[in-house]
ZATORVEX-949327 format. One record per atom (N, C-alpha, C): residue in three letters; x, y, z. Coordinates in steps of 0.05 Angstrom, whole numbers, plus 5000, padded with zeros to 4 digits. Example, Ala and Ser with C-alpha at 12.3 -4.5 7.8 and 13.67 -1.06 7.14 Angstrom:
ALA526448865156
ALA524649105156
ALA526449345156
SER525749555142
SER527349795143
SER525850015157
***
This chain:
MET152139571642
MET151239781630
MET148639811609
ASN147839871624
ASN144739911603
ASN144740121573
ALA142540171560
ALA143140391542
ALA141940661549
GLY141640641565
GLY141141001591
GLY143541021600
SER146340801599
SER147740881621
SER150341031596
LEU149640921577
LEU151641111545
LEU151441361554
GLN148941561559
GLN149341781565
GLN150741941587
ALA150041641625
ALA151541691639
ALA154241621643
GLY154741531624
GLY158641521614
GLY158841781613
ILE157641891582
ILE159142141577
ILE158742421594
GLY156542411609
GLY155842601635
GLY158542581656
LYS159642361660
LYS161142271684
LYS163942321676
PHE164442301649
PHE167042411629
PHE167242741626
VAL165242961623
VAL164343081621
VAL165543261650
ASP164643101669
ASP165043231704
ASP168043201704
TYR169142951686
TYR173042931694
TYR173243151676
LEU173043251649
LEU174043451641
LEU172843741661
ARG171243761671
ARG170844021685
ARG171944041708
ASN171643791722
ASN173643881744
ASN176343811750
GLU177543661729
GLU179543541737
GLU182843651714
LYS180443561694
LYS182943771669
LYS182444101675
ARG180344151680
ARG179144471668
ARG179944531654
TYR178444411635
TYR177444461605
TYR176844661608
SER175544861585
SER174245131574
SER171845061580
ALA170345161578
ALA166745131574
ALA166945041548
ALA168645171532
ALA167745151494
ALA168644891484
THR172244821489
THR171744641489
THR170744351500
ILE169444391527
ILE167544211536
ILE164744121520
ALA164444461510
ALA162144411490
ALA162544241471
ASN164844261448
ASN165044151436
ASN165543771442
TYR166843771462
TYR166843411458
TYR164143301475
THR162643451480
THR159543331499
THR157943451462
ARG158543511445
ARG156943471420
ARG158043281411
SER160343251400
SER161742991388
SER160742741406
LEU161642671425
LEU159342521443
LEU157142451433
ASN155142591441
ASN152842561435
ASN152142521409
HIS153842541382
HIS152642521360
HIS154042131365
LEU155942111379
LEU157141871386
LEU154841661389
CYS153241781411
CYS151141641433
CYS149341531406
ALA148541771402
ALA146841611383
ALA146841451358
GLN148541461346
GLN149341251324
GLN149441041342
ALA151240961362
ALA151340721377
ALA148140661379
GLU146140831399
GLU144140701400
GLU141940621378
ALA143240791356
ALA141340641330
ALA142640391331
LEU144240311324
LEU145540001320
LEU145039851356
GLN143639921371
GLN141839791391
GLN144739711409
ILE147039981413
ILE149539851421
ILE149039901452
ALA148939791472
ALA148439841499
ALA150539871515
ARG152739841514
ARG155639861534
ARG157340001507
TRP159240121524
TRP161240351506
TRP163140061505
ARG164139961514
ARG166139691512
ARG165439611468
ASP162839611471
ASP161839441446
ASP162239621424
VAL162939851422
VAL163140011393
VAL166439871387
HIS166139831365
HIS168139651345
HIS168540071328
ALA171739841317
ALA173240071308
ALA172340111282
ASP170939921263
ASP169839951243
ASP167840101255
GLN165640121264
GLN163040271274
GLN164440501274
ILE166440641290
ILE167240861287
ILE168740991252
GLN169540771243
GLN169840871217
GLN167641021202
SER164740761200
SER162840841192
SER160341041196
PHE162241141226
PHE160641431243
PHE161541631228
ILE163741641224
ILE166341811204
ILE165541861186
ALA165241621160
ALA164241701135
ALA161441781128
LYS159241661145
LYS157041761148
LYS157942111153
SER158842161168
SER157942441182
SER159742611158
HIS161842551140
HIS163142511125
HIS161542651099
ARG160042371089
ARG157842561069
ARG155342641084
ALA155142731096
ALA153542891107
ALA154543241107
GLY156843191101
GLY156643481094
GLY159343571117
LEU159943421133
LEU161943531155
LEU165043531144
SER166243711158
SER168643821151
SER170543641154
PRO173443571140
PRO174743401156
PRO175643581183
GLY176343751180
GLY177443941208
GLY174543761227
SER173443821230
SER170843801252
SER170843461247
LEU171343321229
LEU171343121233
LEU174842951254
ARG175943071251
ARG178843061271
ARG177943151295
ASP176843361302
ASP175243481322
ASP173843171341
MET172143101326
MET170342831329
MET172242621340
LEU173642561323
LEU175242301327
LEU177542401354
SER177842701362
SER179742751379
SER178242701404
ALA175842721409
ALA173742681423
ALA173242391429
TYR173242241413
TYR172841991415
TYR175441781431
ARG177641981422
ARG179941781434
ARG180241781473
SER179642101473
SER179842181503
SER177842141515
PHE175342041509
PHE173241851518
PHE174541601532
TYR174741491503
TYR175541191507
TYR178241181527
ARG179841311526
ARG182741341552
ARG181541351574
TYR179841551582
TYR177741661601
TYR176141321616
LEU175141181596
LEU173540931606
LEU175540791601
ALA178340701607
ALA179140461611
ALA180940521632
ARG181540881634
ARG182240851660
ARG180040891681
GLU177940841677
GLU174540741702
GLU174740401700
GLY175840351679
GLY175540001676
GLY172839961654
GLU171840131642
GLU169540051637
GLU170440011599
THR172139951597
THR173139891567
THR176539851571
VAL177539711551
VAL180039611553
VAL181639741519
ALA179539641495
ALA180239791476
ALA179640051467
ASN181640201461
ASN181040431454
ASN179340441414
PRO177240431410
PRO176840311375
PRO177040511355
ALA177040911373
ALA177741091358
ALA180541081347
ILE182940911356
ILE185840911355
ILE185340751326
GLY187140941310
GLY188340881277
GLY185540921269
VAL183241051276
VAL181341061249
VAL181241381241
ARG182141391209
ARG182741771196
ARG181241831191
SER180742091193
SER179142321183
SER179942301155
PRO177842531131
PRO179242521111
PRO180442751117
LYS182842811094
LYS184643031095
LYS183543281083
SER185243401083
SER184743641074
SER187043851075
PRO186844001060
PRO188644211053
PRO188344371069
ARG192044431071
ARG192044541097
ARG192144881100
LYS190645061111
LYS191445241103
LYS192645411121
LEU194345661106
LEU196145721117
LEU194346001130
PRO196045981161
PRO194646261174
PRO195946661161
GLN193346711163
GLN194146981152
GLN195147131174
VAL197347291165
VAL198447521182
VAL198447811176
LEU199347911193
LEU199548301183
LEU203048351175
ASP203948371154
ASP206748541152
ASP207648741182
VAL211048731179
VAL210748931210
VAL209949221203
ASP209849301176
ASP208949541172
ASP205749571179
GLU203149361173
GLU201649401187
GLU201049371213
VAL202249201225
VAL202749231254
VAL203149431280
SER205849651253
SER206149921268
SER203950071261
ALA201650101239
ALA199250171233
ALA198750131252
LEU197549931261
LEU195449841280
LEU195349911305
LEU198649951315
LEU199049931341
LEU199050231347
ASP200450421333
ASP201650671335
ASP198650861334
PHE197050801359
PHE194951081354
PHE195951221380
PRO194651441376
PRO194751621419
PRO193751511438
ALA195651421456
ALA193551411484
ALA193351631492
ASP191551771492
ASP190552031504
ASP188652091514
ASP187251791518
ASP185251771539
ASP185351461549
PRO183751491571
PRO183751251590
PRO183351001579
GLU180951001559
GLU180750781544
GLU181950651518
ALA183750961513
ALA186050901490
ALA188950701499
VAL188850731532
VAL191150711551
VAL190750381542
ARG188550321564
ARG186949991566
ARG187349841527
ASP186850031518
ASP187549841484
ASP189149981477
ARG191750061486
ARG194549961473
ARG195249801489
ALA195749731512
ALA196549521532
ALA195349271522
LEU193249291522
LEU191648911511
LEU192548951489
LEU193649081463
LEU193548951439
LEU197348991433
GLU198949091450
GLU201949051452
GLU202048851456
LEU200348791482
LEU201448471494
LEU200048201469
LEU198148211456
LEU197748031447
LEU199848091428
TYR200148181413
TYR202648271395
TYR205048091409
SER205748231424
SER208748291438
SER208847961438
SER207747871460
SER207647471471
SER206247341455
GLY205647331434
GLY203047221425
GLY201247031438
LEU199147211444
LEU198447031467
LEU194547011465
ARG193946711462
ARG191346741448
ARG189546941478
VAL186846991461
VAL185747151476
VAL184647081504
SER184446811509
SER183346691528
SER185146741557
GLU187346711543
GLU189646721561
GLU189046971569
LEU189847291549
LEU189647431560
LEU187647581577
THR185647501567
THR183647561590
THR183247431616
SER185747301626
SER185247041646
SER187347131666
VAL189247331648
VAL191547381670
VAL190847621692
ARG191947601699
ARG191947801724
ARG194047981740
TRP193248151754
TRP197248351751
TRP199348231762
ARG198348001781
ARG200447831792
ARG201847691775
ASP200747611754
ASP203147461736
ASP203847591722
LEU204047891721
LEU205848011708
LEU208248131717
ASP211148091714
ASP213548211724
ASP214048351702
LEU213748681701
LEU214748861693
LEU217048881685
ALA219448831715
ALA222648921717
ALA223648711695
GLU222648471700
GLU223748301685
GLU222448201654
GLY220848421651
GLY219148361624
GLY218048091618
LEU216447981641
LEU215947721634
LEU212747661646
ILE211647511634
ILE207947421638
ILE208147101638
ARG206347071658
ARG205946731667
ARG202246731656
VAL202646631634
VAL199946501634
VAL198746211630
THR196546201628
THR195045861632
THR193245881599
GLY194845591599
GLY193945551561
GLY191845281560
LYS192445181545
LYS190245031540
LYS190844831556
GLY188244511560
GLY189744381581
GLY190444481607
SER190244741616
SER191144781645
SER194144911639
LYS195944881617
LYS198744871624
LYS199545131623
THR200545141645
THR201845451649
THR205245511630
ARG205445711623
ARG207745801608
ARG208446131614
ILE211346121625
ILE211846511625
ILE213646481599
VAL212146711585
VAL213646891564
VAL214447171568
PRO216847171545
PRO216847481547
PRO215647711534
VAL214947861548
VAL214248151540
VAL215348331533
GLY215748481510
GLY217148711490
GLY217148951512
ALA218549171497
ALA219849311503
ALA216349581504
LYS214949571485
LYS212749701481
LYS211249601493
ALA211049441492
ALA208649301505
ALA209449281542
ILE211549311551
ILE211949451575
ILE211649571582
ALA212249851566
ALA211950131578
ALA207950151570
ALA207049991547
ALA204250081553
ALA202550051575
LEU203449751586
LEU202849681611
LEU203949821639
GLN205949951638
GLN206150141656
GLN204850341665
ALA204450461632
ALA202050701631
ALA199650651642
LEU198050361629
LEU196350251640
LEU196250221673
ARG198350161683
ARG198450131717
ARG198650451732
GLU199250541722
GLU199150891730
GLU197251001732
GLN196350971705
GLN192851121710
GLN191350911726
ASP190750681718
ASP188350431746
ASP189050351774
HIS192150411774
HIS193150401809
HIS191150051817
PRO192349841791
PRO191149591799
PRO192449491828
GLY189849271840
GLY191849071856
GLY193148791846
ALA193848701859
ALA194848401852
ALA194148241835
ASP190848231851
ASP188748041840
ASP186948161819
ASP187348421813
ASP185248501788
ASP186448331764
PRO183948311749
PRO184048291724
PRO186548501701
LEU188148401683
LEU190148601670
LEU188848731658
VAL186648551638
VAL185848771621
VAL181848781624
ARG181349011641
ARG178648991645
ARG176849281629
GLY174749231635
GLY172449381619
GLY172249591624
ARG170849781621
ARG169550051635
ARG169750011649
LEU167049811667
LEU166849801697
LEU168049711712
GLY170149611703
GLY171849491720
GLY172149191724
LYS170249061706
LYS169748781702
LYS172048691683
PRO172548391681
PRO174748281665
PRO173848321639
LEU175648371619
LEU173948411596
LEU173948171573
THR171848081561
THR171447791555
THR173147811531
PRO173947601516
PRO174347541492
PRO173347651464
ASP170647731473
ASP168147811457
ASP169348161455
GLY170348261484
GLY169848531479
GLY172748621472
VAL175048461467
VAL177848531466
VAL176848481434
ARG175348281415
ARG175048281385
ARG174148581381
THR171548671396
THR170948921385
THR172849151395
ARG175249151412
ARG175749421408
ARG178349361393
LEU179449111377
LEU181749071372
LEU179849191341
LYS177949141335
LYS175649121302
LYS176949401303
ARG175049551327
ARG174849991327
ARG178350021326
ARG179449901335
ARG181650031331
ARG183349981301
ALA182949751278
ALA183749741260
ALA181949891237
LYS179749981250
LYS178050231222
LYS179350381242
GLY179350531256
GLY180750721255
GLY183750761254
GLN184750671256
GLN187450651233
GLN187350611210
GLY185350491192
GLY186150611169
GLY187250191158
VAL186749961180
VAL187949771174
VAL184549591156
TRP185149611135
TRP182949421125
TRP182149151118
LYS184848941119
LYS184048671123
LYS182648611157
ARG181148341166
ARG180748211176
ARG182148151193
VAL182048361219
VAL183548291239
VAL181548221272
TYR183948031275
TYR182747881301
TYR184747861307
PRO184247731343
PRO186547691369
PRO188947461350
HIS187547271349
HIS189047041337
HIS191247101316
LEU189747341300
LEU191847451278
LEU194947541288
LEU193647671314
LEU197147791328
LEU198947651342
ARG196947391339
ARG198847241350
ARG200646991320
HIS198847081309
HIS200446941282
HIS201847091277
SER202347311273
SER203947561268
SER205147471277
CYS205247521306
CYS207747511326
CYS209747331318
ALA207946961317
ALA209846771313
ALA211446781284
SER210446981260
SER211646871238
SER213947041237
HIS213847321256
HIS215547561250
HIS218947431272
VAL217847311289
VAL219447141307
VAL221246991292
LEU220546791278
LEU220846561258
LEU223446651236
GLU221746871229
GLU222647031202
GLU226247131212
SER225047221236
SER228047411241
SER230847191260
SER229347051275
SER231346841292
SER231346511273
GLY229546461262
GLY229646171249
GLY230145981274
ASP229346121299
ASP228745831323
ASP226045751320
LEU225445531315
LEU222445401305
LEU222145281345
ARG224145201355
ARG223145101374
ARG221945351396
ALA224645581399
ALA223545651409
ALA219945921408
VAL219745881387
VAL217045931363
VAL215045761390
GLN214845501384
GLN214545331396
GLN213145421426
GLU215545431441
GLU215545471472
GLU214145701475
LEU213845921457
LEU213246231464
LEU210046191460
LEU208946001442
LEU206046021437
LEU203845791446
GLY206045601468
GLY204845311483
GLY204345141465
HIS205745031438
HIS205144881428
HIS205644621438
ALA203444431447
ALA204844131459
ALA205744021432
ASP205844041401
ASP207043861386
ASP207944101368
ILE211844031359
ILE212044181346
ILE211044221322
GLY209143961311
GLY208343971287
GLY206644221279
THR205644351297
THR202944471307
THR204844771288
THR207144761301
THR208945121302
THR210045081272
GLN210244831264
GLN212344861233
GLN210344921209
ILE208245021217
ILE205945181201
ILE206745431181
TYR208945581212
TYR209145841211
TYR211945791183
THR213445591188
THR215545551165
THR215045551139
HIS212545601131
HIS211245591101
HIS211145811098
LEU210545901115
LEU209646231118
LEU212846401107
ASP214546241123
ASP217746371123
ASP218946331094
PHE217646111085
PHE218246031052
PHE216846191042
GLN213946221035
GLN212346371020
GLN214646661021
HIS215246741042
HIS216347061042
HIS219647071023
LEU220446861043
LEU223346731015
LEU222746790986
ALA220946640972
ALA220946600949
ALA219446970934
ARG217946980951
ARG217647220935
ARG219547330940
VAL220847400961
VAL223947650952
VAL226347510924
TYR225947240930
TYR226747090915
TYR225347180881
ASP223847200876
ASP221847140849
ASP222947540846
ALA223247630867
ALA222948010868
ALA225448050854
ALA228247920867
ALA231148080864
ALA232147830846
HIS232047540837
HIS234147440823
HIS233547470794
PRO235547460784
PRO235447600753
PRO234247400740
ARG234447170747
ARG233946910728
ARG231346760732
ALA230246940753
ALA227246860766
ALA225146960762
LYS225647090741
LYS223647340731
LYS221347110715
ARG219247160717
ARG217646890716
ARG216047130686
ARG214746950665
ARG214447040640
ARG211747240650
LYS210147400637
LYS207447390647
LYS205947300625
***
């Protein structure tokens, strides 16, 4: 493998992600950007084969990027791309060792997700569905909150994926993994109203724009922002905020972390555990406000 083949290896990996793994265009773009950066670093050291990159060099690349101002989160994403790439190279017989295994990125404080409380969700969603566009908006926002969907999952759903009688919907999440999640009563009612209005076919997109084409994620964000403003919800409202709010409210009521993991489609329960911190924060606020010996001095 010569120096020019470094890029060829990346190209084959990207084809694998696109055609076999069915990764989204955004994920593929992130992987490509990370690997092009790694390629530039390797070529600067006159490394001609991917198998000749060592762990200490990967660590040096990460440290250099950190000094250049890249955030710990971005560095973790880069390392994830490197590990996946080397797993692919091993599968293809191009290398044996994975030099990115064991390399750590700088730690960053874990940020808790923002959420809406139950009253704020009610204020956001309880707008009159008195015209065709409002009927569509009510259905898509109720479904986002009811089932904790990612916006990409919402915009890819077809009517055939929805079982209103059983209150279930089939969605395809990250890594083309399919899961079936429940749909709440208010979302079912909103979706039934949408179906009666639009008379869609089984293969039609569940969420459509004005011209009948599938609504894009940006279109969902725009509609949500407009509805929030109209309802007097002045927080920064975005689709993932409804997903966070759904998870937090379900966990707060049930205490069942594993069920929330299945609802959200998290591969690792560690990802879901962040919502337990939100729950503990809520408990701490209630305790501080209610316990006679918890009153803090001002």
